[in-house]
mmCIF file of the C-alpha atoms, coordinates in Angstrom:
data_MODEL
# 
_entry.id   MODEL 
# 
loop_
_atom_site.group_PDB 
_atom_site.id 
_atom_site.type_symbol 
_atom_site.label_atom_id 
_atom_site.label_alt_id 
_atom_site.label_comp_id 
_atom_site.label_asym_id 
_atom_site.label_entity_id 
_atom_site.label_seq_id 
_atom_site.pdbx_PDB_ins_code 
_atom_site.Cartn_x 
_atom_site.Cartn_y 
_atom_site.Cartn_z 
_atom_site.occupancy 
_atom_site.B_iso_or_equiv 
_atom_site.pdbx_formal_charge 
_atom_site.auth_seq_id 
_atom_site.auth_comp_id 
_atom_site.auth_asym_id 
_atom_site.auth_atom_id 
_atom_site.pdbx_PDB_model_num 
ATOM 1   C CA . UNK A 1 1   ? -2.367  -12.865 1.639   1.00 0.00 ? 1   UNK A CA 1 
ATOM 2   C CA . UNK A 1 2   ? 0.574   -15.035 2.636   1.00 0.00 ? 2   UNK A CA 1 
ATOM 3   C CA . UNK A 1 3   ? 4.274   -15.282 1.850   1.00 0.00 ? 3   UNK A CA 1 
ATOM 4   C CA . UNK A 1 4   ? 5.640   -18.754 1.226   1.00 0.00 ? 4   UNK A CA 1 
ATOM 5   C CA . UNK A 1 5   ? 9.005   -18.514 2.991   1.00 0.00 ? 5   UNK A CA 1 
ATOM 6   C CA . UNK A 1 6   ? 10.323  -15.713 5.211   1.00 0.00 ? 6   UNK A CA 1 
ATOM 7   C CA . UNK A 1 7   ? 13.346  -15.051 7.382   1.00 0.00 ? 7   UNK A CA 1 
ATOM 8   C CA . UNK A 1 8   ? 14.778  -12.215 9.449   1.00 0.00 ? 8   UNK A CA 1 
ATOM 9   C CA . UNK A 1 9   ? 17.883  -10.149 8.781   1.00 0.00 ? 9   UNK A CA 1 
ATOM 10  C CA . UNK A 1 10  ? 19.461  -6.839  9.828   1.00 0.00 ? 10  UNK A CA 1 
ATOM 11  C CA . UNK A 1 11  ? 19.329  -3.808  7.599   1.00 0.00 ? 11  UNK A CA 1 
ATOM 12  C CA . UNK A 1 12  ? 22.718  -2.393  6.571   1.00 0.00 ? 12  UNK A CA 1 
ATOM 13  C CA . UNK A 1 13  ? 22.107  0.253   3.911   1.00 0.00 ? 13  UNK A CA 1 
ATOM 14  C CA . UNK A 1 14  ? 20.037  1.063   0.862   1.00 0.00 ? 14  UNK A CA 1 
ATOM 15  C CA . UNK A 1 15  ? 21.837  1.081   -2.454  1.00 0.00 ? 15  UNK A CA 1 
ATOM 16  C CA . UNK A 1 16  ? 19.055  2.689   -4.526  1.00 0.00 ? 16  UNK A CA 1 
ATOM 17  C CA . UNK A 1 17  ? 15.259  2.683   -4.812  1.00 0.00 ? 17  UNK A CA 1 
ATOM 18  C CA . UNK A 1 18  ? 15.192  -1.013  -5.652  1.00 0.00 ? 18  UNK A CA 1 
ATOM 19  C CA . UNK A 1 19  ? 17.988  -2.722  -3.719  1.00 0.00 ? 19  UNK A CA 1 
ATOM 20  C CA . UNK A 1 20  ? 19.540  -2.807  -0.262  1.00 0.00 ? 20  UNK A CA 1 
ATOM 21  C CA . UNK A 1 21  ? 22.211  -4.618  1.700   1.00 0.00 ? 21  UNK A CA 1 
ATOM 22  C CA . UNK A 1 22  ? 21.122  -6.752  4.670   1.00 0.00 ? 22  UNK A CA 1 
ATOM 23  C CA . UNK A 1 23  ? 23.092  -8.985  7.034   1.00 0.00 ? 23  UNK A CA 1 
ATOM 24  C CA . UNK A 1 24  ? 22.221  -12.649 7.358   1.00 0.00 ? 24  UNK A CA 1 
ATOM 25  C CA . UNK A 1 25  ? 23.934  -15.371 9.359   1.00 0.00 ? 25  UNK A CA 1 
ATOM 26  C CA . UNK A 1 26  ? 26.276  -16.099 6.463   1.00 0.00 ? 26  UNK A CA 1 
ATOM 27  C CA . UNK A 1 27  ? 27.205  -12.497 5.736   1.00 0.00 ? 27  UNK A CA 1 
ATOM 28  C CA . UNK A 1 28  ? 25.873  -9.558  3.757   1.00 0.00 ? 28  UNK A CA 1 
ATOM 29  C CA . UNK A 1 29  ? 23.360  -10.017 0.938   1.00 0.00 ? 29  UNK A CA 1 
ATOM 30  C CA . UNK A 1 30  ? 21.852  -7.740  -1.701  1.00 0.00 ? 30  UNK A CA 1 
ATOM 31  C CA . UNK A 1 31  ? 18.050  -7.886  -1.668  1.00 0.00 ? 31  UNK A CA 1 
ATOM 32  C CA . UNK A 1 32  ? 15.203  -6.353  -3.641  1.00 0.00 ? 32  UNK A CA 1 
ATOM 33  C CA . UNK A 1 33  ? 13.245  -3.647  -1.789  1.00 0.00 ? 33  UNK A CA 1 
ATOM 34  C CA . UNK A 1 34  ? 9.540   -4.067  -2.600  1.00 0.00 ? 34  UNK A CA 1 
ATOM 35  C CA . UNK A 1 35  ? 8.824   -0.372  -2.112  1.00 0.00 ? 35  UNK A CA 1 
ATOM 36  C CA . UNK A 1 36  ? 10.337  2.575   -3.978  1.00 0.00 ? 36  UNK A CA 1 
ATOM 37  C CA . UNK A 1 37  ? 9.270   5.148   -1.351  1.00 0.00 ? 37  UNK A CA 1 
ATOM 38  C CA . UNK A 1 38  ? 11.786  6.889   0.880   1.00 0.00 ? 38  UNK A CA 1 
ATOM 39  C CA . UNK A 1 39  ? 11.061  4.820   4.020   1.00 0.00 ? 39  UNK A CA 1 
ATOM 40  C CA . UNK A 1 40  ? 13.604  6.947   5.851   1.00 0.00 ? 40  UNK A CA 1 
ATOM 41  C CA . UNK A 1 41  ? 11.863  6.437   9.194   1.00 0.00 ? 41  UNK A CA 1 
ATOM 42  C CA . UNK A 1 42  ? 12.012  2.645   8.837   1.00 0.00 ? 42  UNK A CA 1 
ATOM 43  C CA . UNK A 1 43  ? 15.090  1.597   6.898   1.00 0.00 ? 43  UNK A CA 1 
ATOM 44  C CA . UNK A 1 44  ? 17.750  2.578   9.400   1.00 0.00 ? 44  UNK A CA 1 
ATOM 45  C CA . UNK A 1 45  ? 21.009  0.727   10.135  1.00 0.00 ? 45  UNK A CA 1 
ATOM 46  C CA . UNK A 1 46  ? 20.563  -2.410  12.282  1.00 0.00 ? 46  UNK A CA 1 
ATOM 47  C CA . UNK A 1 47  ? 16.767  -2.424  11.978  1.00 0.00 ? 47  UNK A CA 1 
ATOM 48  C CA . UNK A 1 48  ? 15.327  -5.940  12.062  1.00 0.00 ? 48  UNK A CA 1 
ATOM 49  C CA . UNK A 1 49  ? 13.829  -6.687  8.652   1.00 0.00 ? 49  UNK A CA 1 
ATOM 50  C CA . UNK A 1 50  ? 11.799  -9.503  7.131   1.00 0.00 ? 50  UNK A CA 1 
ATOM 51  C CA . UNK A 1 51  ? 12.757  -11.133 3.855   1.00 0.00 ? 51  UNK A CA 1 
ATOM 52  C CA . UNK A 1 52  ? 10.660  -13.325 1.583   1.00 0.00 ? 52  UNK A CA 1 
ATOM 53  C CA . UNK A 1 53  ? 12.305  -15.783 -0.750  1.00 0.00 ? 53  UNK A CA 1 
ATOM 54  C CA . UNK A 1 54  ? 11.921  -14.711 -4.369  1.00 0.00 ? 54  UNK A CA 1 
ATOM 55  C CA . UNK A 1 55  ? 9.545   -16.943 -6.292  1.00 0.00 ? 55  UNK A CA 1 
ATOM 56  C CA . UNK A 1 56  ? 11.004  -16.310 -9.746  1.00 0.00 ? 56  UNK A CA 1 
ATOM 57  C CA . UNK A 1 57  ? 13.994  -18.535 -10.554 1.00 0.00 ? 57  UNK A CA 1 
ATOM 58  C CA . UNK A 1 58  ? 17.152  -16.960 -11.937 1.00 0.00 ? 58  UNK A CA 1 
ATOM 59  C CA . UNK A 1 59  ? 16.667  -13.553 -10.331 1.00 0.00 ? 59  UNK A CA 1 
ATOM 60  C CA . UNK A 1 60  ? 19.705  -11.465 -9.423  1.00 0.00 ? 60  UNK A CA 1 
ATOM 61  C CA . UNK A 1 61  ? 18.435  -11.177 -5.838  1.00 0.00 ? 61  UNK A CA 1 
ATOM 62  C CA . UNK A 1 62  ? 17.275  -14.209 -3.862  1.00 0.00 ? 62  UNK A CA 1 
ATOM 63  C CA . UNK A 1 63  ? 15.118  -12.247 -1.413  1.00 0.00 ? 63  UNK A CA 1 
ATOM 64  C CA . UNK A 1 64  ? 12.539  -9.463  -1.296  1.00 0.00 ? 64  UNK A CA 1 
ATOM 65  C CA . UNK A 1 65  ? 12.594  -7.074  1.666   1.00 0.00 ? 65  UNK A CA 1 
ATOM 66  C CA . UNK A 1 66  ? 8.929   -6.994  2.742   1.00 0.00 ? 66  UNK A CA 1 
ATOM 67  C CA . UNK A 1 67  ? 8.874   -5.900  6.393   1.00 0.00 ? 67  UNK A CA 1 
ATOM 68  C CA . UNK A 1 68  ? 10.655  -3.751  8.968   1.00 0.00 ? 68  UNK A CA 1 
ATOM 69  C CA . UNK A 1 69  ? 10.428  -3.655  12.757  1.00 0.00 ? 69  UNK A CA 1 
ATOM 70  C CA . UNK A 1 70  ? 10.318  -0.288  14.489  1.00 0.00 ? 70  UNK A CA 1 
ATOM 71  C CA . UNK A 1 71  ? 9.623   0.126   18.189  1.00 0.00 ? 71  UNK A CA 1 
ATOM 72  C CA . UNK A 1 72  ? 8.590   -3.509  18.442  1.00 0.00 ? 72  UNK A CA 1 
ATOM 73  C CA . UNK A 1 73  ? 5.967   -3.169  15.700  1.00 0.00 ? 73  UNK A CA 1 
ATOM 74  C CA . UNK A 1 74  ? 6.107   -4.794  12.302  1.00 0.00 ? 74  UNK A CA 1 
ATOM 75  C CA . UNK A 1 75  ? 5.575   -2.578  9.247   1.00 0.00 ? 75  UNK A CA 1 
ATOM 76  C CA . UNK A 1 76  ? 4.755   -4.393  6.032   1.00 0.00 ? 76  UNK A CA 1 
ATOM 77  C CA . UNK A 1 77  ? 6.439   -2.383  3.250   1.00 0.00 ? 77  UNK A CA 1 
ATOM 78  C CA . UNK A 1 78  ? 5.497   -4.560  0.287   1.00 0.00 ? 78  UNK A CA 1 
ATOM 79  C CA . UNK A 1 79  ? 3.970   -2.106  -2.198  1.00 0.00 ? 79  UNK A CA 1 
ATOM 80  C CA . UNK A 1 80  ? 2.195   -4.948  -4.016  1.00 0.00 ? 80  UNK A CA 1 
ATOM 81  C CA . UNK A 1 81  ? 0.466   -6.204  -0.865  1.00 0.00 ? 81  UNK A CA 1 
ATOM 82  C CA . UNK A 1 82  ? -2.265  -3.507  -0.589  1.00 0.00 ? 82  UNK A CA 1 
ATOM 83  C CA . UNK A 1 83  ? -3.898  -4.409  -3.918  1.00 0.00 ? 83  UNK A CA 1 
ATOM 84  C CA . UNK A 1 84  ? -3.723  -8.106  -3.105  1.00 0.00 ? 84  UNK A CA 1 
ATOM 85  C CA . UNK A 1 85  ? -5.363  -7.805  0.312   1.00 0.00 ? 85  UNK A CA 1 
ATOM 86  C CA . UNK A 1 86  ? -8.017  -5.387  -0.965  1.00 0.00 ? 86  UNK A CA 1 
ATOM 87  C CA . UNK A 1 87  ? -8.871  -7.881  -3.711  1.00 0.00 ? 87  UNK A CA 1 
ATOM 88  C CA . UNK A 1 88  ? -9.354  -10.574 -1.060  1.00 0.00 ? 88  UNK A CA 1 
ATOM 89  C CA . UNK A 1 89  ? -11.354 -8.211  1.159   1.00 0.00 ? 89  UNK A CA 1 
ATOM 90  C CA . UNK A 1 90  ? -13.725 -7.170  -1.630  1.00 0.00 ? 90  UNK A CA 1 
ATOM 91  C CA . UNK A 1 91  ? -14.691 -10.771 -2.415  1.00 0.00 ? 91  UNK A CA 1 
ATOM 92  C CA . UNK A 1 92  ? -16.710 -11.048 0.797   1.00 0.00 ? 92  UNK A CA 1 
ATOM 93  C CA . UNK A 1 93  ? -18.746 -7.890  0.219   1.00 0.00 ? 93  UNK A CA 1 
ATOM 94  C CA . UNK A 1 94  ? -21.369 -9.158  -2.185  1.00 0.00 ? 94  UNK A CA 1 
ATOM 95  C CA . UNK A 1 95  ? -20.337 -7.413  -5.366  1.00 0.00 ? 95  UNK A CA 1 
ATOM 96  C CA . UNK A 1 96  ? -21.788 -8.725  -8.613  1.00 0.00 ? 96  UNK A CA 1 
ATOM 97  C CA . UNK A 1 97  ? -18.603 -7.771  -10.482 1.00 0.00 ? 97  UNK A CA 1 
ATOM 98  C CA . UNK A 1 98  ? -15.022 -7.179  -9.298  1.00 0.00 ? 98  UNK A CA 1 
ATOM 99  C CA . UNK A 1 99  ? -12.413 -6.360  -11.932 1.00 0.00 ? 99  UNK A CA 1 
ATOM 100 C CA . UNK A 1 100 ? -8.840  -5.450  -11.016 1.00 0.00 ? 100 UNK A CA 1 
ATOM 101 C CA . UNK A 1 101 ? -6.700  -3.235  -13.252 1.00 0.00 ? 101 UNK A CA 1 
ATOM 102 C CA . UNK A 1 102 ? -9.768  -1.756  -14.943 1.00 0.00 ? 102 UNK A CA 1 
ATOM 103 C CA . UNK A 1 103 ? -9.327  0.520   -17.957 1.00 0.00 ? 103 UNK A CA 1 
ATOM 104 C CA . UNK A 1 104 ? -11.176 3.785   -17.458 1.00 0.00 ? 104 UNK A CA 1 
ATOM 105 C CA . UNK A 1 105 ? -10.753 6.270   -20.287 1.00 0.00 ? 105 UNK A CA 1 
ATOM 106 C CA . UNK A 1 106 ? -7.039  6.506   -20.939 1.00 0.00 ? 106 UNK A CA 1 
ATOM 107 C CA . UNK A 1 107 ? -6.118  5.256   -17.469 1.00 0.00 ? 107 UNK A CA 1 
ATOM 108 C CA . UNK A 1 108 ? -6.063  2.081   -15.429 1.00 0.00 ? 108 UNK A CA 1 
ATOM 109 C CA . UNK A 1 109 ? -7.882  2.024   -12.090 1.00 0.00 ? 109 UNK A CA 1 
ATOM 110 C CA . UNK A 1 110 ? -7.055  -0.538  -9.392  1.00 0.00 ? 110 UNK A CA 1 
ATOM 111 C CA . UNK A 1 111 ? -10.604 -1.930  -9.084  1.00 0.00 ? 111 UNK A CA 1 
ATOM 112 C CA . UNK A 1 112 ? -13.972 -1.651  -10.792 1.00 0.00 ? 112 UNK A CA 1 
ATOM 113 C CA . UNK A 1 113 ? -16.997 -3.113  -8.971  1.00 0.00 ? 113 UNK A CA 1 
ATOM 114 C CA . UNK A 1 114 ? -20.730 -3.379  -9.527  1.00 0.00 ? 114 UNK A CA 1 
ATOM 115 C CA . UNK A 1 115 ? -23.503 -3.980  -7.019  1.00 0.00 ? 115 UNK A CA 1 
ATOM 116 C CA . UNK A 1 116 ? -27.234 -3.381  -7.388  1.00 0.00 ? 116 UNK A CA 1 
ATOM 117 C CA . UNK A 1 117 ? -26.811 -1.296  -10.503 1.00 0.00 ? 117 UNK A CA 1 
ATOM 118 C CA . UNK A 1 118 ? -24.185 0.971   -8.909  1.00 0.00 ? 118 UNK A CA 1 
ATOM 119 C CA . UNK A 1 119 ? -20.713 1.260   -10.430 1.00 0.00 ? 119 UNK A CA 1 
ATOM 120 C CA . UNK A 1 120 ? -17.616 1.765   -8.296  1.00 0.00 ? 120 UNK A CA 1 
ATOM 121 C CA . UNK A 1 121 ? -14.048 2.769   -9.110  1.00 0.00 ? 121 UNK A CA 1 
ATOM 122 C CA . UNK A 1 122 ? -11.397 2.307   -6.437  1.00 0.00 ? 122 UNK A CA 1 
ATOM 123 C CA . UNK A 1 123 ? -7.772  3.353   -6.155  1.00 0.00 ? 123 UNK A CA 1 
ATOM 124 C CA . UNK A 1 124 ? -5.637  1.670   -3.490  1.00 0.00 ? 124 UNK A CA 1 
ATOM 125 C CA . UNK A 1 125 ? -2.704  3.266   -1.659  1.00 0.00 ? 125 UNK A CA 1 
ATOM 126 C CA . UNK A 1 126 ? -0.489  1.595   0.925   1.00 0.00 ? 126 UNK A CA 1 
ATOM 127 C CA . UNK A 1 127 ? 0.472   3.597   4.012   1.00 0.00 ? 127 UNK A CA 1 
ATOM 128 C CA . UNK A 1 128 ? 3.742   2.799   5.815   1.00 0.00 ? 128 UNK A CA 1 
ATOM 129 C CA . UNK A 1 129 ? 4.376   6.151   7.521   1.00 0.00 ? 129 UNK A CA 1 
ATOM 130 C CA . UNK A 1 130 ? 3.227   6.537   11.138  1.00 0.00 ? 130 UNK A CA 1 
ATOM 131 C CA . UNK A 1 131 ? 3.707   9.856   12.942  1.00 0.00 ? 131 UNK A CA 1 
ATOM 132 C CA . UNK A 1 132 ? 2.316   9.964   16.455  1.00 0.00 ? 132 UNK A CA 1 
ATOM 133 C CA . UNK A 1 133 ? -0.251  7.244   15.846  1.00 0.00 ? 133 UNK A CA 1 
ATOM 134 C CA . UNK A 1 134 ? -1.558  8.765   12.607  1.00 0.00 ? 134 UNK A CA 1 
ATOM 135 C CA . UNK A 1 135 ? -0.776  7.391   9.163   1.00 0.00 ? 135 UNK A CA 1 
ATOM 136 C CA . UNK A 1 136 ? 0.359   9.773   6.451   1.00 0.00 ? 136 UNK A CA 1 
ATOM 137 C CA . UNK A 1 137 ? 0.500   9.409   2.672   1.00 0.00 ? 137 UNK A CA 1 
ATOM 138 C CA . UNK A 1 138 ? 2.581   9.938   0.613   1.00 0.00 ? 138 UNK A CA 1 
ATOM 139 C CA . UNK A 1 139 ? 6.052   9.710   2.121   1.00 0.00 ? 139 UNK A CA 1 
ATOM 140 C CA . UNK A 1 140 ? 7.457   11.185  -1.118  1.00 0.00 ? 140 UNK A CA 1 
ATOM 141 C CA . UNK A 1 141 ? 5.882   13.328  -3.873  1.00 0.00 ? 141 UNK A CA 1 
ATOM 142 C CA . UNK A 1 142 ? 3.629   11.296  -6.171  1.00 0.00 ? 142 UNK A CA 1 
ATOM 143 C CA . UNK A 1 143 ? 2.413   12.902  -9.370  1.00 0.00 ? 143 UNK A CA 1 
ATOM 144 C CA . UNK A 1 144 ? 0.848   9.547   -10.204 1.00 0.00 ? 144 UNK A CA 1 
ATOM 145 C CA . UNK A 1 145 ? -1.225  9.746   -7.022  1.00 0.00 ? 145 UNK A CA 1 
ATOM 146 C CA . UNK A 1 146 ? -2.440  13.233  -7.935  1.00 0.00 ? 146 UNK A CA 1 
ATOM 147 C CA . UNK A 1 147 ? -3.412  12.011  -11.394 1.00 0.00 ? 147 UNK A CA 1 
ATOM 148 C CA . UNK A 1 148 ? -5.382  9.131   -9.855  1.00 0.00 ? 148 UNK A CA 1 
ATOM 149 C CA . UNK A 1 149 ? -7.348  11.552  -7.688  1.00 0.00 ? 149 UNK A CA 1 
ATOM 150 C CA . UNK A 1 150 ? -8.152  13.731  -10.695 1.00 0.00 ? 150 UNK A CA 1 
ATOM 151 C CA . UNK A 1 151 ? -9.399  10.646  -12.527 1.00 0.00 ? 151 UNK A CA 1 
ATOM 152 C CA . UNK A 1 152 ? -11.632 9.631   -9.615  1.00 0.00 ? 152 UNK A CA 1 
ATOM 153 C CA . UNK A 1 153 ? -13.039 13.160  -9.438  1.00 0.00 ? 153 UNK A CA 1 
ATOM 154 C CA . UNK A 1 154 ? -13.917 13.001  -13.129 1.00 0.00 ? 154 UNK A CA 1 
ATOM 155 C CA . UNK A 1 155 ? -15.566 9.608   -12.602 1.00 0.00 ? 155 UNK A CA 1 
ATOM 156 C CA . UNK A 1 156 ? -17.838 11.105  -9.941  1.00 0.00 ? 156 UNK A CA 1 
ATOM 157 C CA . UNK A 1 157 ? -19.158 13.526  -12.535 1.00 0.00 ? 157 UNK A CA 1 
ATOM 158 C CA . UNK A 1 158 ? -19.975 10.549  -14.771 1.00 0.00 ? 158 UNK A CA 1 
ATOM 159 C CA . UNK A 1 159 ? -22.099 8.794   -12.155 1.00 0.00 ? 159 UNK A CA 1 
ATOM 160 C CA . UNK A 1 160 ? -19.564 6.398   -10.658 1.00 0.00 ? 160 UNK A CA 1 
ATOM 161 C CA . UNK A 1 161 ? -19.092 5.826   -6.946  1.00 0.00 ? 161 UNK A CA 1 
ATOM 162 C CA . UNK A 1 162 ? -15.410 6.685   -6.394  1.00 0.00 ? 162 UNK A CA 1 
ATOM 163 C CA . UNK A 1 163 ? -13.280 5.362   -3.538  1.00 0.00 ? 163 UNK A CA 1 
ATOM 164 C CA . UNK A 1 164 ? -9.746  5.903   -2.317  1.00 0.00 ? 164 UNK A CA 1 
ATOM 165 C CA . UNK A 1 165 ? -8.662  3.050   -0.059  1.00 0.00 ? 165 UNK A CA 1 
ATOM 166 C CA . UNK A 1 166 ? -5.678  3.538   2.233   1.00 0.00 ? 166 UNK A CA 1 
ATOM 167 C CA . UNK A 1 167 ? -4.302  0.191   3.392   1.00 0.00 ? 167 UNK A CA 1 
ATOM 168 C CA . UNK A 1 168 ? -2.561  0.813   6.738   1.00 0.00 ? 168 UNK A CA 1 
ATOM 169 C CA . UNK A 1 169 ? 0.363   -1.603  6.717   1.00 0.00 ? 169 UNK A CA 1 
ATOM 170 C CA . UNK A 1 170 ? 1.063   -1.531  10.468  1.00 0.00 ? 170 UNK A CA 1 
ATOM 171 C CA . UNK A 1 171 ? -0.895  -2.053  13.685  1.00 0.00 ? 171 UNK A CA 1 
ATOM 172 C CA . UNK A 1 172 ? -1.823  0.771   16.055  1.00 0.00 ? 172 UNK A CA 1 
ATOM 173 C CA . UNK A 1 173 ? -3.007  3.218   13.382  1.00 0.00 ? 173 UNK A CA 1 
ATOM 174 C CA . UNK A 1 174 ? -6.619  3.565   12.248  1.00 0.00 ? 174 UNK A CA 1 
ATOM 175 C CA . UNK A 1 175 ? -6.635  6.617   9.969   1.00 0.00 ? 175 UNK A CA 1 
ATOM 176 C CA . UNK A 1 176 ? -4.530  8.217   7.253   1.00 0.00 ? 176 UNK A CA 1 
ATOM 177 C CA . UNK A 1 177 ? -4.106  11.890  6.457   1.00 0.00 ? 177 UNK A CA 1 
ATOM 178 C CA . UNK A 1 178 ? -2.647  13.433  3.292   1.00 0.00 ? 178 UNK A CA 1 
ATOM 179 C CA . UNK A 1 179 ? 0.934   14.432  4.098   1.00 0.00 ? 179 UNK A CA 1 
ATOM 180 C CA . UNK A 1 180 ? 0.759   18.037  2.991   1.00 0.00 ? 180 UNK A CA 1 
ATOM 181 C CA . UNK A 1 181 ? 4.351   18.798  3.974   1.00 0.00 ? 181 UNK A CA 1 
ATOM 182 C CA . UNK A 1 182 ? 5.651   16.134  1.594   1.00 0.00 ? 182 UNK A CA 1 
ATOM 183 C CA . UNK A 1 183 ? 3.279   16.800  -1.304  1.00 0.00 ? 183 UNK A CA 1 
ATOM 184 C CA . UNK A 1 184 ? 0.847   19.751  -1.120  1.00 0.00 ? 184 UNK A CA 1 
ATOM 185 C CA . UNK A 1 185 ? -0.629  18.948  -4.533  1.00 0.00 ? 185 UNK A CA 1 
ATOM 186 C CA . UNK A 1 186 ? -1.752  15.510  -3.366  1.00 0.00 ? 186 UNK A CA 1 
ATOM 187 C CA . UNK A 1 187 ? -3.398  16.996  -0.271  1.00 0.00 ? 187 UNK A CA 1 
ATOM 188 C CA . UNK A 1 188 ? -5.179  19.612  -2.389  1.00 0.00 ? 188 UNK A CA 1 
ATOM 189 C CA . UNK A 1 189 ? -6.379  17.004  -4.890  1.00 0.00 ? 189 UNK A CA 1 
ATOM 190 C CA . UNK A 1 190 ? -7.641  14.796  -2.071  1.00 0.00 ? 190 UNK A CA 1 
ATOM 191 C CA . UNK A 1 191 ? -9.609  17.644  -0.499  1.00 0.00 ? 191 UNK A CA 1 
ATOM 192 C CA . UNK A 1 192 ? -11.121 18.609  -3.844  1.00 0.00 ? 192 UNK A CA 1 
ATOM 193 C CA . UNK A 1 193 ? -12.128 15.015  -4.591  1.00 0.00 ? 193 UNK A CA 1 
ATOM 194 C CA . UNK A 1 194 ? -13.692 14.529  -1.152  1.00 0.00 ? 194 UNK A CA 1 
ATOM 195 C CA . UNK A 1 195 ? -15.693 17.726  -1.619  1.00 0.00 ? 195 UNK A CA 1 
ATOM 196 C CA . UNK A 1 196 ? -17.060 16.214  -4.844  1.00 0.00 ? 196 UNK A CA 1 
ATOM 197 C CA . UNK A 1 197 ? -18.063 12.982  -3.087  1.00 0.00 ? 197 UNK A CA 1 
ATOM 198 C CA . UNK A 1 198 ? -14.943 10.782  -3.047  1.00 0.00 ? 198 UNK A CA 1 
ATOM 199 C CA . UNK A 1 199 ? -15.220 8.139   -0.344  1.00 0.00 ? 199 UNK A CA 1 
ATOM 200 C CA . UNK A 1 200 ? -11.984 7.609   1.603   1.00 0.00 ? 200 UNK A CA 1 
ATOM 201 C CA . UNK A 1 201 ? -11.528 4.259   3.347   1.00 0.00 ? 201 UNK A CA 1 
ATOM 202 C CA . UNK A 1 202 ? -9.007  3.717   6.147   1.00 0.00 ? 202 UNK A CA 1 
ATOM 203 C CA . UNK A 1 203 ? -8.373  -0.030  6.105   1.00 0.00 ? 203 UNK A CA 1 
ATOM 204 C CA . UNK A 1 204 ? -6.607  -1.424  9.163   1.00 0.00 ? 204 UNK A CA 1 
ATOM 205 C CA . UNK A 1 205 ? -4.558  -4.595  8.880   1.00 0.00 ? 205 UNK A CA 1 
ATOM 206 C CA . UNK A 1 206 ? -3.007  -7.370  10.910  1.00 0.00 ? 206 UNK A CA 1 
ATOM 207 C CA . UNK A 1 207 ? 0.632   -7.596  9.752   1.00 0.00 ? 207 UNK A CA 1 
ATOM 208 C CA . UNK A 1 208 ? 2.600   -10.775 10.423  1.00 0.00 ? 208 UNK A CA 1 
ATOM 209 C CA . UNK A 1 209 ? 5.966   -11.791 9.074   1.00 0.00 ? 209 UNK A CA 1 
ATOM 210 C CA . UNK A 1 210 ? 4.375   -14.277 6.670   1.00 0.00 ? 210 UNK A CA 1 
ATOM 211 C CA . UNK A 1 211 ? 1.010   -12.608 6.009   1.00 0.00 ? 211 UNK A CA 1 
ATOM 212 C CA . UNK A 1 212 ? -1.098  -9.469  5.815   1.00 0.00 ? 212 UNK A CA 1 
ATOM 213 C CA . UNK A 1 213 ? -4.863  -9.258  6.167   1.00 0.00 ? 213 UNK A CA 1 
ATOM 214 C CA . UNK A 1 214 ? -7.404  -6.445  6.400   1.00 0.00 ? 214 UNK A CA 1 
ATOM 215 C CA . UNK A 1 215 ? -9.243  -6.276  9.722   1.00 0.00 ? 215 UNK A CA 1 
ATOM 216 C CA . UNK A 1 216 ? -11.743 -3.550  8.816   1.00 0.00 ? 216 UNK A CA 1 
ATOM 217 C CA . UNK A 1 217 ? -15.269 -5.037  8.561   1.00 0.00 ? 217 UNK A CA 1 
ATOM 218 C CA . UNK A 1 218 ? -17.195 -4.858  5.264   1.00 0.00 ? 218 UNK A CA 1 
ATOM 219 C CA . UNK A 1 219 ? -18.207 -1.270  4.587   1.00 0.00 ? 219 UNK A CA 1 
ATOM 220 C CA . UNK A 1 220 ? -19.991 -1.185  1.231   1.00 0.00 ? 220 UNK A CA 1 
ATOM 221 C CA . UNK A 1 221 ? -23.811 -1.059  1.210   1.00 0.00 ? 221 UNK A CA 1 
# 
């Protein structure tokens, strides 16, 4: 996936989950933060950040904050990017059917796929937290994430192939672990689902200021 127009700025402070102040050449600007997670390890004063011009006319903020540099590495923090790049990545894997935002029971699953008579359900999670070369998810408690894992576990009992795909939104990390210290319930649900047959994918990426792409080769058989 690509961003149409990007520019750099310096991070000043976060106002709330959705907005932050950055410093551009002409002064300070309020921007939309495309990630509602804590991001405490990334969004620190004076961090170099990447902004994308907002596509929708008439918005209150002219830019989206989509990336942060830490230790010379770029972290893509756009929470919408993981689903987009996974959708692109799945196209080349020979599925007969790929449906995003698929209704399963009373819920909506990120992707439904079919291949050779097998049915797949996939949930996608973006990982932006790197501790010692290992990715961790979540960076804040996520009851929604726990619910998704319960749904995938139920789908396994109904004959689906169930997948949890972690999209690693920075270079130098090739696996993701449940962050038990931040949310024990998510870690427990992940372990229970894996014991039932949940397939966990660790999808590496190549982040650039104007793009993000998955580098993991095709994995579905």
